[in-house]
N, CA, C, O and CB atoms as a CASP TS submission, in Angstrom:
PFRMAT TS
TARGET T0000
AUTHOR 0000-0000-0000
METHOD Language model
MODEL 1
PARENT N/A
ATOM      1  N   MET     1     -11.342-110.139 -13.160  1.00  0.00           N
ATOM      2  CA  MET     1     -12.598-109.527 -13.503  1.00  0.00           C
ATOM      3  C   MET     1     -13.268-109.047 -12.207  1.00  0.00           C
ATOM      4  O   MET     1     -13.308-109.787 -11.224  1.00  0.00           O
ATOM      5  CB  MET     1     -13.508-110.522 -14.284  1.00  0.00           C
ATOM      6  N   LYS     2     -13.786-107.828 -12.199  1.00  0.00           N
ATOM      7  CA  LYS     2     -14.500-107.322 -11.051  1.00  0.00           C
ATOM      8  C   LYS     2     -15.745-108.146 -10.838  1.00  0.00           C
ATOM      9  O   LYS     2     -16.235-108.790 -11.766  1.00  0.00           O
ATOM     10  CB  LYS     2     -14.846-105.843 -11.224  1.00  0.00           C
ATOM     11  N   SER     3     -16.276-108.133  -9.592  1.00  0.00           N
ATOM     12  CA  SER     3     -17.458-108.932  -9.342  1.00  0.00           C
ATOM     13  C   SER     3     -18.637-108.452 -10.167  1.00  0.00           C
ATOM     14  O   SER     3     -18.795-107.259 -10.423  1.00  0.00           O
ATOM     15  CB  SER     3     -17.806-108.905  -7.875  1.00  0.00           C
ATOM     16  N   GLY     4     -19.432-109.373 -10.564  1.00  0.00           N
ATOM     17  CA  GLY     4     -20.583-109.136 -11.398  1.00  0.00           C
ATOM     18  C   GLY     4     -21.211-110.481 -11.668  1.00  0.00           C
ATOM     19  O   GLY     4     -20.992-111.433 -10.918  1.00  0.00           O
ATOM     20  N   TYR     5     -21.978-110.571 -12.715  1.00  0.00           N
ATOM     21  CA  TYR     5     -22.540-111.865 -13.090  1.00  0.00           C
ATOM     22  C   TYR     5     -21.433-112.768 -13.626  1.00  0.00           C
ATOM     23  O   TYR     5     -20.450-112.290 -14.192  1.00  0.00           O
ATOM     24  CB  TYR     5     -23.665-111.694 -14.143  1.00  0.00           C
ATOM     25  N   ARG     6     -21.599-114.052 -13.448  1.00  0.00           N
ATOM     26  CA  ARG     6     -20.683-115.039 -14.001  1.00  0.00           C
ATOM     27  C   ARG     6     -21.110-115.316 -15.432  1.00  0.00           C
ATOM     28  O   ARG     6     -22.293-115.534 -15.690  1.00  0.00           O
ATOM     29  CB  ARG     6     -20.666-116.351 -13.149  1.00  0.00           C
ATOM     30  N   ILE     7     -20.174-115.313 -16.361  1.00  0.00           N
ATOM     31  CA  ILE     7     -20.465-115.588 -17.745  1.00  0.00           C
ATOM     32  C   ILE     7     -20.136-117.043 -18.033  1.00  0.00           C
ATOM     33  O   ILE     7     -19.002-117.486 -17.850  1.00  0.00           O
ATOM     34  CB  ILE     7     -19.680-114.644 -18.674  1.00  0.00           C
ATOM     35  N   LEU     8     -21.134-117.774 -18.483  1.00  0.00           N
ATOM     36  CA  LEU     8     -20.944-119.197 -18.812  1.00  0.00           C
ATOM     37  C   LEU     8     -20.959-119.328 -20.334  1.00  0.00           C
ATOM     38  O   LEU     8     -21.913-118.932 -21.005  1.00  0.00           O
ATOM     39  CB  LEU     8     -22.065-120.107 -18.149  1.00  0.00           C
ATOM     40  N   TRP     9     -19.874-119.895 -20.853  1.00  0.00           N
ATOM     41  CA  TRP     9     -19.764-120.088 -22.284  1.00  0.00           C
ATOM     42  C   TRP     9     -20.348-121.452 -22.669  1.00  0.00           C
ATOM     43  O   TRP     9     -20.088-122.449 -21.995  1.00  0.00           O
ATOM     44  CB  TRP     9     -18.291-119.973 -22.735  1.00  0.00           C
ATOM     45  N   THR    10     -21.111-121.498 -23.715  1.00  0.00           N
ATOM     46  CA  THR    10     -21.605-122.780 -24.201  1.00  0.00           C
ATOM     47  C   THR    10     -20.438-123.534 -24.875  1.00  0.00           C
ATOM     48  O   THR    10     -19.447-122.925 -25.278  1.00  0.00           O
ATOM     49  CB  THR    10     -22.805-122.576 -25.201  1.00  0.00           C
ATOM     50  N   ASP    11     -20.571-124.842 -24.986  1.00  0.00           N
ATOM     51  CA  ASP    11     -19.561-125.642 -25.680  1.00  0.00           C
ATOM     52  C   ASP    11     -19.355-125.135 -27.099  1.00  0.00           C
ATOM     53  O   ASP    11     -18.225-125.031 -27.576  1.00  0.00           O
ATOM     54  CB  ASP    11     -19.966-127.122 -25.701  1.00  0.00           C
ATOM     55  N   ASN    12     -20.466-124.820 -27.770  1.00  0.00           N
ATOM     56  CA  ASN    12     -20.373-124.312 -29.142  1.00  0.00           C
ATOM     57  C   ASN    12     -19.661-122.979 -29.201  1.00  0.00           C
ATOM     58  O   ASN    12     -18.854-122.760 -30.104  1.00  0.00           O
ATOM     59  CB  ASN    12     -21.753-124.178 -29.751  1.00  0.00           C
ATOM     60  N   ALA    13     -19.928-122.092 -28.283  1.00  0.00           N
ATOM     61  CA  ALA    13     -19.267-120.783 -28.261  1.00  0.00           C
ATOM     62  C   ALA    13     -17.761-120.951 -28.058  1.00  0.00           C
ATOM     63  O   ALA    13     -16.975-120.273 -28.718  1.00  0.00           O
ATOM     64  CB  ALA    13     -19.862-119.889 -27.145  1.00  0.00           C
ATOM     65  N   LEU    14     -17.355-121.830 -27.169  1.00  0.00           N
ATOM     66  CA  LEU    14     -15.937-122.083 -26.937  1.00  0.00           C
ATOM     67  C   LEU    14     -15.266-122.673 -28.179  1.00  0.00           C
ATOM     68  O   LEU    14     -14.144-122.303 -28.526  1.00  0.00           O
ATOM     69  CB  LEU    14     -15.757-123.026 -25.744  1.00  0.00           C
ATOM     70  N   LEU    15     -15.951-123.573 -28.827  1.00  0.00           N
ATOM     71  CA  LEU    15     -15.416-124.195 -30.042  1.00  0.00           C
ATOM     72  C   LEU    15     -15.239-123.149 -31.143  1.00  0.00           C
ATOM     73  O   LEU    15     -14.210-123.121 -31.819  1.00  0.00           O
ATOM     74  CB  LEU    15     -16.349-125.331 -30.527  1.00  0.00           C
ATOM     75  N   GLU    16     -16.243-122.293 -31.319  1.00  0.00           N
ATOM     76  CA  GLU    16     -16.192-121.236 -32.335  1.00  0.00           C
ATOM     77  C   GLU    16     -15.069-120.243 -32.011  1.00  0.00           C
ATOM     78  O   GLU    16     -14.354-119.800 -32.909  1.00  0.00           O
ATOM     79  CB  GLU    16     -17.557-120.498 -32.426  1.00  0.00           C
ATOM     80  N   LEU    17     -14.917-119.898 -30.734  1.00  0.00           N
ATOM     81  CA  LEU    17     -13.857-118.990 -30.316  1.00  0.00           C
ATOM     82  C   LEU    17     -12.494-119.602 -30.617  1.00  0.00           C
ATOM     83  O   LEU    17     -11.607-118.923 -31.133  1.00  0.00           O
ATOM     84  CB  LEU    17     -13.981-118.662 -28.818  1.00  0.00           C
ATOM     85  N   LYS    18     -12.328-120.875 -30.298  1.00  0.00           N
ATOM     86  CA  LYS    18     -11.076-121.584 -30.561  1.00  0.00           C
ATOM     87  C   LYS    18     -10.761-121.588 -32.056  1.00  0.00           C
ATOM     88  O   LYS    18      -9.621-121.335 -32.446  1.00  0.00           O
ATOM     89  CB  LYS    18     -11.153-123.027 -30.029  1.00  0.00           C
ATOM     90  N   LYS    19     -11.749-121.871 -32.889  1.00  0.00           N
ATOM     91  CA  LYS    19     -11.541-121.896 -34.327  1.00  0.00           C
ATOM     92  C   LYS    19     -11.167-120.502 -34.844  1.00  0.00           C
ATOM     93  O   LYS    19     -10.311-120.354 -35.715  1.00  0.00           O
ATOM     94  CB  LYS    19     -12.802-122.414 -35.040  1.00  0.00           C
ATOM     95  N   THR    20     -11.811-119.518 -34.301  1.00  0.00           N
ATOM     96  CA  THR    20     -11.536-118.123 -34.711  1.00  0.00           C
ATOM     97  C   THR    20     -10.114-117.736 -34.327  1.00  0.00           C
ATOM     98  O   THR    20      -9.378-117.167 -35.133  1.00  0.00           O
ATOM     99  CB  THR    20     -12.554-117.139 -34.059  1.00  0.00           C
ATOM    100  N   VAL    21      -9.734-118.046 -33.094  1.00  0.00           N
ATOM    101  CA  VAL    21      -8.391-117.714 -32.638  1.00  0.00           C
ATOM    102  C   VAL    21      -7.326-118.460 -33.464  1.00  0.00           C
ATOM    103  O   VAL    21      -6.300-117.881 -33.819  1.00  0.00           O
ATOM    104  CB  VAL    21      -8.243-118.051 -31.142  1.00  0.00           C
ATOM    105  N   ASN    22      -7.567-119.713 -33.758  1.00  0.00           N
ATOM    106  CA  ASN    22      -6.623-120.487 -34.587  1.00  0.00           C
ATOM    107  C   ASN    22      -6.448-119.826 -35.956  1.00  0.00           C
ATOM    108  O   ASN    22      -5.328-119.708 -36.454  1.00  0.00           O
ATOM    109  CB  ASN    22      -7.119-121.952 -34.761  1.00  0.00           C
ATOM    110  N   TYR    23      -7.543-119.402 -36.552  1.00  0.00           N
ATOM    111  CA  TYR    23      -7.471-118.725 -37.862  1.00  0.00           C
ATOM    112  C   TYR    23      -6.684-117.422 -37.729  1.00  0.00           C
ATOM    113  O   TYR    23      -5.789-117.134 -38.524  1.00  0.00           O
ATOM    114  CB  TYR    23      -8.903-118.438 -38.423  1.00  0.00           C
ATOM    115  N   LEU    24      -7.036-116.641 -36.706  1.00  0.00           N
ATOM    116  CA  LEU    24      -6.384-115.334 -36.547  1.00  0.00           C
ATOM    117  C   LEU    24      -4.893-115.470 -36.248  1.00  0.00           C
ATOM    118  O   LEU    24      -4.103-114.632 -36.681  1.00  0.00           O
ATOM    119  CB  LEU    24      -7.061-114.543 -35.432  1.00  0.00           C
ATOM    120  N   GLU    25      -4.497-116.503 -35.519  1.00  0.00           N
ATOM    121  CA  GLU    25      -3.093-116.727 -35.235  1.00  0.00           C
ATOM    122  C   GLU    25      -2.283-116.943 -36.520  1.00  0.00           C
ATOM    123  O   GLU    25      -1.092-116.636 -36.578  1.00  0.00           O
ATOM    124  CB  GLU    25      -2.938-117.924 -34.308  1.00  0.00           C
ATOM    125  N   GLN    26      -2.942-117.466 -37.526  1.00  0.00           N
ATOM    126  CA  GLN    26      -2.282-117.705 -38.812  1.00  0.00           C
ATOM    127  C   GLN    26      -2.262-116.475 -39.708  1.00  0.00           C
ATOM    128  O   GLN    26      -1.436-116.370 -40.615  1.00  0.00           O
ATOM    129  CB  GLN    26      -2.963-118.836 -39.534  1.00  0.00           C
ATOM    130  N   ASN    27      -3.185-115.539 -39.447  1.00  0.00           N
ATOM    131  CA  ASN    27      -3.370-114.438 -40.355  1.00  0.00           C
ATOM    132  C   ASN    27      -3.168-113.029 -39.770  1.00  0.00           C
ATOM    133  O   ASN    27      -3.143-112.046 -40.510  1.00  0.00           O
ATOM    134  CB  ASN    27      -4.704-114.531 -40.906  1.00  0.00           C
ATOM    135  N   TRP    28      -3.029-112.941 -38.475  1.00  0.00           N
ATOM    136  CA  TRP    28      -2.873-111.651 -37.800  1.00  0.00           C
ATOM    137  C   TRP    28      -1.532-111.584 -37.119  1.00  0.00           C
ATOM    138  O   TRP    28      -0.886-112.607 -36.894  1.00  0.00           O
ATOM    139  CB  TRP    28      -3.997-111.419 -36.783  1.00  0.00           C
ATOM    140  N   THR    29      -1.112-110.381 -36.789  1.00  0.00           N
ATOM    141  CA  THR    29       0.143-110.201 -36.055  1.00  0.00           C
ATOM    142  C   THR    29      -0.124-110.382 -34.561  1.00  0.00           C
ATOM    143  O   THR    29      -1.269-110.341 -34.109  1.00  0.00           O
ATOM    144  CB  THR    29       0.768-108.794 -36.341  1.00  0.00           C
ATOM    145  N   GLU    30       0.932-110.577 -33.826  1.00  0.00           N
ATOM    146  CA  GLU    30       0.820-110.705 -32.377  1.00  0.00           C
ATOM    147  C   GLU    30       0.174-109.457 -31.742  1.00  0.00           C
ATOM    148  O   GLU    30      -0.604-109.552 -30.792  1.00  0.00           O
ATOM    149  CB  GLU    30       2.207-110.950 -31.766  1.00  0.00           C
ATOM    150  N   ARG    31       0.516-108.310 -32.289  1.00  0.00           N
ATOM    151  CA  ARG    31      -0.056-107.053 -31.780  1.00  0.00           C
ATOM    152  C   ARG    31      -1.574-107.018 -31.972  1.00  0.00           C
ATOM    153  O   ARG    31      -2.312-106.610 -31.076  1.00  0.00           O
ATOM    154  CB  ARG    31       0.592-105.843 -32.488  1.00  0.00           C
ATOM    155  N   GLU    32      -2.030-107.449 -33.150  1.00  0.00           N
ATOM    156  CA  GLU    32      -3.474-107.471 -33.428  1.00  0.00           C
ATOM    157  C   GLU    32      -4.182-108.483 -32.508  1.00  0.00           C
ATOM    158  O   GLU    32      -5.285-108.220 -32.028  1.00  0.00           O
ATOM    159  CB  GLU    32      -3.736-107.826 -34.925  1.00  0.00           C
ATOM    160  N   LEU    33      -3.561-109.607 -32.272  1.00  0.00           N
ATOM    161  CA  LEU    33      -4.136-110.635 -31.402  1.00  0.00           C
ATOM    162  C   LEU    33      -4.280-110.118 -29.972  1.00  0.00           C
ATOM    163  O   LEU    33      -5.296-110.357 -29.321  1.00  0.00           O
ATOM    164  CB  LEU    33      -3.266-111.906 -31.421  1.00  0.00           C
ATOM    165  N   LYS    34      -3.259-109.408 -29.486  1.00  0.00           N
ATOM    166  CA  LYS    34      -3.308-108.848 -28.134  1.00  0.00           C
ATOM    167  C   LYS    34      -4.388-107.783 -28.024  1.00  0.00           C
ATOM    168  O   LYS    34      -5.085-107.697 -27.013  1.00  0.00           O
ATOM    169  CB  LYS    34      -1.949-108.259 -27.748  1.00  0.00           C
ATOM    170  N   LYS    35      -4.522-106.975 -29.065  1.00  0.00           N
ATOM    171  CA  LYS    35      -5.550-105.941 -29.059  1.00  0.00           C
ATOM    172  C   LYS    35      -6.950-106.577 -29.021  1.00  0.00           C
ATOM    173  O   LYS    35      -7.833-106.105 -28.304  1.00  0.00           O
ATOM    174  CB  LYS    35      -5.403-105.028 -30.301  1.00  0.00           C
ATOM    175  N   LEU    36      -7.141-107.649 -29.797  1.00  0.00           N
ATOM    176  CA  LEU    36      -8.424-108.345 -29.788  1.00  0.00           C
ATOM    177  C   LEU    36      -8.707-108.955 -28.422  1.00  0.00           C
ATOM    178  O   LEU    36      -9.826-108.852 -27.919  1.00  0.00           O
ATOM    179  CB  LEU    36      -8.450-109.431 -30.862  1.00  0.00           C
ATOM    180  N   ALA    37      -7.710-109.586 -27.819  1.00  0.00           N
ATOM    181  CA  ALA    37      -7.872-110.181 -26.491  1.00  0.00           C
ATOM    182  C   ALA    37      -8.264-109.153 -25.467  1.00  0.00           C
ATOM    183  O   ALA    37      -9.129-109.390 -24.624  1.00  0.00           O
ATOM    184  CB  ALA    37      -6.602-110.868 -26.057  1.00  0.00           C
ATOM    185  N   THR    38      -7.616-108.000 -25.546  1.00  0.00           N
ATOM    186  CA  THR    38      -7.950-106.899 -24.613  1.00  0.00           C
ATOM    187  C   THR    38      -9.388-106.432 -24.800  1.00  0.00           C
ATOM    188  O   THR    38     -10.116-106.224 -23.829  1.00  0.00           O
ATOM    189  CB  THR    38      -6.988-105.708 -24.814  1.00  0.00           C
ATOM    190  N   GLN    39      -9.790-106.267 -26.066  1.00  0.00           N
ATOM    191  CA  GLN    39     -11.143-105.806 -26.351  1.00  0.00           C
ATOM    192  C   GLN    39     -12.174-106.852 -25.922  1.00  0.00           C
ATOM    193  O   GLN    39     -13.238-106.493 -25.417  1.00  0.00           O
ATOM    194  CB  GLN    39     -11.295-105.487 -27.847  1.00  0.00           C
ATOM    195  N   LEU    40     -11.879-108.131 -26.116  1.00  0.00           N
ATOM    196  CA  LEU    40     -12.773-109.204 -25.684  1.00  0.00           C
ATOM    197  C   LEU    40     -12.949-109.167 -24.159  1.00  0.00           C
ATOM    198  O   LEU    40     -14.066-109.288 -23.656  1.00  0.00           O
ATOM    199  CB  LEU    40     -12.223-110.583 -26.133  1.00  0.00           C
ATOM    200  N   GLU    41     -11.864-109.003 -23.447  1.00  0.00           N
ATOM    201  CA  GLU    41     -11.919-108.942 -21.973  1.00  0.00           C
ATOM    202  C   GLU    41     -12.749-107.725 -21.522  1.00  0.00           C
ATOM    203  O   GLU    41     -13.553-107.837 -20.598  1.00  0.00           O
ATOM    204  CB  GLU    41     -10.471-108.867 -21.371  1.00  0.00           C
ATOM    205  N   LYS    42     -12.562-106.600 -22.152  1.00  0.00           N
ATOM    206  CA  LYS    42     -13.337-105.409 -21.800  1.00  0.00           C
ATOM    207  C   LYS    42     -14.853-105.618 -22.048  1.00  0.00           C
ATOM    208  O   LYS    42     -15.695-105.230 -21.238  1.00  0.00           O
ATOM    209  CB  LYS    42     -12.828-104.196 -22.612  1.00  0.00           C
ATOM    210  N   THR    43     -15.157-106.238 -23.187  1.00  0.00           N
ATOM    211  CA  THR    43     -16.557-106.510 -23.524  1.00  0.00           C
ATOM    212  C   THR    43     -17.170-107.481 -22.525  1.00  0.00           C
ATOM    213  O   THR    43     -18.300-107.282 -22.080  1.00  0.00           O
ATOM    214  CB  THR    43     -16.673-107.075 -24.951  1.00  0.00           C
ATOM    215  N   LEU    44     -16.427-108.540 -22.166  1.00  0.00           N
ATOM    216  CA  LEU    44     -16.943-109.505 -21.202  1.00  0.00           C
ATOM    217  C   LEU    44     -17.163-108.848 -19.844  1.00  0.00           C
ATOM    218  O   LEU    44     -18.143-109.135 -19.156  1.00  0.00           O
ATOM    219  CB  LEU    44     -15.983-110.692 -21.067  1.00  0.00           C
ATOM    220  N   GLN    45     -16.236-107.957 -19.465  1.00  0.00           N
ATOM    221  CA  GLN    45     -16.391-107.207 -18.214  1.00  0.00           C
ATOM    222  C   GLN    45     -17.657-106.387 -18.241  1.00  0.00           C
ATOM    223  O   GLN    45     -18.415-106.382 -17.271  1.00  0.00           O
ATOM    224  CB  GLN    45     -15.185-106.300 -17.968  1.00  0.00           C
ATOM    225  N   LEU    46     -17.897-105.695 -19.334  1.00  0.00           N
ATOM    226  CA  LEU    46     -19.119-104.872 -19.458  1.00  0.00           C
ATOM    227  C   LEU    46     -20.359-105.750 -19.353  1.00  0.00           C
ATOM    228  O   LEU    46     -21.325-105.370 -18.692  1.00  0.00           O
ATOM    229  CB  LEU    46     -19.129-104.095 -20.806  1.00  0.00           C
ATOM    230  N   ILE    47     -20.349-106.908 -19.987  1.00  0.00           N
ATOM    231  CA  ILE    47     -21.533-107.804 -19.964  1.00  0.00           C
ATOM    232  C   ILE    47     -21.719-108.328 -18.565  1.00  0.00           C
ATOM    233  O   ILE    47     -22.854-108.428 -18.099  1.00  0.00           O
ATOM    234  CB  ILE    47     -21.383-108.992 -20.972  1.00  0.00           C
ATOM    235  N   SER    48     -20.636-108.671 -17.866  1.00  0.00           N
ATOM    236  CA  SER    48     -20.786-109.218 -16.523  1.00  0.00           C
ATOM    237  C   SER    48     -21.346-108.177 -15.550  1.00  0.00           C
ATOM    238  O   SER    48     -22.059-108.521 -14.607  1.00  0.00           O
ATOM    239  CB  SER    48     -19.444-109.738 -16.017  1.00  0.00           C
ATOM    240  N   GLN    49     -21.021-106.914 -15.784  1.00  0.00           N
ATOM    241  CA  GLN    49     -21.536-105.837 -14.936  1.00  0.00           C
ATOM    242  C   GLN    49     -22.945-105.396 -15.315  1.00  0.00           C
ATOM    243  O   GLN    49     -23.712-104.945 -14.463  1.00  0.00           O
ATOM    244  CB  GLN    49     -20.611-104.653 -15.002  1.00  0.00           C
ATOM    245  N   ASN    50     -23.279-105.527 -16.593  1.00  0.00           N
ATOM    246  CA  ASN    50     -24.591-105.091 -17.079  1.00  0.00           C
ATOM    247  C   ASN    50     -25.039-106.039 -18.190  1.00  0.00           C
ATOM    248  O   ASN    50     -24.819-105.757 -19.368  1.00  0.00           O
ATOM    249  CB  ASN    50     -24.543-103.610 -17.592  1.00  0.00           C
ATOM    250  N   PRO    51     -25.670-107.169 -17.823  1.00  0.00           N
ATOM    251  CA  PRO    51     -26.034-108.179 -18.806  1.00  0.00           C
ATOM    252  C   PRO    51     -27.052-107.691 -19.859  1.00  0.00           C
ATOM    253  O   PRO    51     -27.225-108.343 -20.889  1.00  0.00           O
ATOM    254  CB  PRO    51     -26.591-109.375 -18.093  1.00  0.00           C
ATOM    255  N   TYR    52     -27.709-106.577 -19.617  1.00  0.00           N
ATOM    256  CA  TYR    52     -28.716-106.082 -20.575  1.00  0.00           C
ATOM    257  C   TYR    52     -28.144-105.007 -21.496  1.00  0.00           C
ATOM    258  O   TYR    52     -28.884-104.334 -22.213  1.00  0.00           O
ATOM    259  CB  TYR    52     -29.934-105.523 -19.826  1.00  0.00           C
ATOM    260  N   LEU    53     -26.819-104.852 -21.467  1.00  0.00           N
ATOM    261  CA  LEU    53     -26.185-103.852 -22.296  1.00  0.00           C
ATOM    262  C   LEU    53     -26.296-104.171 -23.792  1.00  0.00           C
ATOM    263  O   LEU    53     -26.408-103.261 -24.614  1.00  0.00           O
ATOM    264  CB  LEU    53     -24.740-103.717 -21.905  1.00  0.00           C
ATOM    265  N   PHE    54     -26.264-105.459 -24.143  1.00  0.00           N
ATOM    266  CA  PHE    54     -26.364-105.886 -25.522  1.00  0.00           C
ATOM    267  C   PHE    54     -27.692-106.612 -25.734  1.00  0.00           C
ATOM    268  O   PHE    54     -28.316-107.086 -24.785  1.00  0.00           O
ATOM    269  CB  PHE    54     -25.174-106.792 -25.903  1.00  0.00           C
ATOM    270  N   GLN    55     -28.112-106.688 -27.005  1.00  0.00           N
ATOM    271  CA  GLN    55     -29.366-107.343 -27.321  1.00  0.00           C
ATOM    272  C   GLN    55     -29.282-108.846 -27.024  1.00  0.00           C
ATOM    273  O   GLN    55     -28.289-109.503 -27.338  1.00  0.00           O
ATOM    274  CB  GLN    55     -29.732-107.104 -28.792  1.00  0.00           C
ATOM    275  N   ALA    56     -30.332-109.364 -26.420  1.00  0.00           N
ATOM    276  CA  ALA    56     -30.399-110.789 -26.076  1.00  0.00           C
ATOM    277  C   ALA    56     -30.637-111.610 -27.340  1.00  0.00           C
ATOM    278  O   ALA    56     -31.277-111.152 -28.287  1.00  0.00           O
ATOM    279  CB  ALA    56     -31.523-111.057 -25.031  1.00  0.00           C
ATOM    280  N   SER    57     -30.106-112.837 -27.335  1.00  0.00           N
ATOM    281  CA  SER    57     -30.324-113.765 -28.427  1.00  0.00           C
ATOM    282  C   SER    57     -31.727-114.308 -28.313  1.00  0.00           C
ATOM    283  O   SER    57     -32.230-114.472 -27.201  1.00  0.00           O
ATOM    284  CB  SER    57     -29.282-114.906 -28.418  1.00  0.00           C
ATOM    285  N   MET    58     -32.369-114.590 -29.414  1.00  0.00           N
ATOM    286  CA  MET    58     -33.702-115.151 -29.400  1.00  0.00           C
ATOM    287  C   MET    58     -33.647-116.678 -29.284  1.00  0.00           C
ATOM    288  O   MET    58     -34.684-117.323 -29.132  1.00  0.00           O
ATOM    289  CB  MET    58     -34.463-114.733 -30.659  1.00  0.00           C
ATOM    290  N   LEU    59     -32.433-117.266 -29.357  1.00  0.00           N
ATOM    291  CA  LEU    59     -32.301-118.704 -29.300  1.00  0.00           C
ATOM    292  C   LEU    59     -32.529-119.301 -27.921  1.00  0.00           C
ATOM    293  O   LEU    59     -33.058-120.407 -27.810  1.00  0.00           O
ATOM    294  CB  LEU    59     -30.968-119.085 -29.775  1.00  0.00           C
ATOM    295  N   LYS    60     -32.147-118.601 -26.887  1.00  0.00           N
ATOM    296  CA  LYS    60     -32.210-119.175 -25.526  1.00  0.00           C
ATOM    297  C   LYS    60     -32.431-118.050 -24.535  1.00  0.00           C
ATOM    298  O   LYS    60     -31.735-117.036 -24.583  1.00  0.00           O
ATOM    299  CB  LYS    60     -30.904-119.971 -25.174  1.00  0.00           C
ATOM    300  N   LYS    61     -33.378-118.215 -23.649  1.00  0.00           N
ATOM    301  CA  LYS    61     -33.618-117.213 -22.628  1.00  0.00           C
ATOM    302  C   LYS    61     -32.358-117.038 -21.776  1.00  0.00           C
ATOM    303  O   LYS    61     -31.676-118.018 -21.475  1.00  0.00           O
ATOM    304  CB  LYS    61     -34.830-117.608 -21.748  1.00  0.00           C
ATOM    305  N   CYS    62     -32.057-115.852 -21.404  1.00  0.00           N
ATOM    306  CA  CYS    62     -30.880-115.463 -20.611  1.00  0.00           C
ATOM    307  C   CYS    62     -29.593-115.627 -21.375  1.00  0.00           C
ATOM    308  O   CYS    62     -28.534-115.778 -20.766  1.00  0.00           O
ATOM    309  CB  CYS    62     -30.811-116.273 -19.344  1.00  0.00           C
ATOM    310  N   SER    63     -29.652-115.602 -22.704  1.00  0.00           N
ATOM    311  CA  SER    63     -28.429-115.761 -23.509  1.00  0.00           C
ATOM    312  C   SER    63     -28.060-114.435 -24.157  1.00  0.00           C
ATOM    313  O   SER    63     -28.930-113.699 -24.624  1.00  0.00           O
ATOM    314  CB  SER    63     -28.615-116.858 -24.595  1.00  0.00           C
ATOM    315  N   LYS    64     -26.789-114.141 -24.182  1.00  0.00           N
ATOM    316  CA  LYS    64     -26.269-112.960 -24.873  1.00  0.00           C
ATOM    317  C   LYS    64     -25.306-113.459 -25.914  1.00  0.00           C
ATOM    318  O   LYS    64     -24.243-113.981 -25.579  1.00  0.00           O
ATOM    319  CB  LYS    64     -25.576-111.947 -23.888  1.00  0.00           C
ATOM    320  N   SER    65     -25.655-113.309 -27.160  1.00  0.00           N
ATOM    321  CA  SER    65     -24.859-113.828 -28.266  1.00  0.00           C
ATOM    322  C   SER    65     -24.465-115.251 -28.003  1.00  0.00           C
ATOM    323  O   SER    65     -25.335-116.122 -27.967  1.00  0.00           O
ATOM    324  CB  SER    65     -23.623-112.977 -28.495  1.00  0.00           C
ATOM    325  N   SER    66     -23.170-115.539 -27.813  1.00  0.00           N
ATOM    326  CA  SER    66     -22.724-116.931 -27.634  1.00  0.00           C
ATOM    327  C   SER    66     -22.488-117.285 -26.189  1.00  0.00           C
ATOM    328  O   SER    66     -22.072-118.411 -25.918  1.00  0.00           O
ATOM    329  CB  SER    66     -21.463-117.180 -28.413  1.00  0.00           C
ATOM    330  N   TYR    67     -22.723-116.409 -25.252  1.00  0.00           N
ATOM    331  CA  TYR    67     -22.452-116.713 -23.864  1.00  0.00           C
ATOM    332  C   TYR    67     -23.727-116.477 -23.045  1.00  0.00           C
ATOM    333  O   TYR    67     -24.582-115.675 -23.419  1.00  0.00           O
ATOM    334  CB  TYR    67     -21.273-115.853 -23.329  1.00  0.00           C
ATOM    335  N   SER    68     -23.833-117.184 -21.938  1.00  0.00           N
ATOM    336  CA  SER    68     -25.015-117.086 -21.059  1.00  0.00           C
ATOM    337  C   SER    68     -24.661-116.358 -19.802  1.00  0.00           C
ATOM    338  O   SER    68     -23.547-116.497 -19.296  1.00  0.00           O
ATOM    339  CB  SER    68     -25.575-118.472 -20.717  1.00  0.00           C
ATOM    340  N   ILE    69     -25.559-115.601 -19.294  1.00  0.00           N
ATOM    341  CA  ILE    69     -25.408-114.899 -18.032  1.00  0.00           C
ATOM    342  C   ILE    69     -26.208-115.620 -16.976  1.00  0.00           C
ATOM    343  O   ILE    69     -27.390-115.907 -17.166  1.00  0.00           O
ATOM    344  CB  ILE    69     -25.851-113.430 -18.149  1.00  0.00           C
ATOM    345  N   CYS    70     -25.560-115.913 -15.858  1.00  0.00           N
ATOM    346  CA  CYS    70     -26.238-116.576 -14.757  1.00  0.00           C
ATOM    347  C   CYS    70     -26.035-115.841 -13.455  1.00  0.00           C
ATOM    348  O   CYS    70     -26.544-116.269 -12.419  1.00  0.00           O
ATOM    349  CB  CYS    70     -25.758-117.993 -14.623  1.00  0.00           C
TER
END
């Protein structure tokens, strides 16, 4: 990842991601999983470079969806 903000995942976000990946591994093809992983990496890169690109969560200050920017 190019330098930018560090993205810190909450324990809950990591758990939800793990559950989602486990489900998708059972129901998606390897090709679809690779495409999703690539898109997730691209999105995280965008967020690390520009944390205000997406709408902030109202649950926690400095939070973007399920991950925090520090």
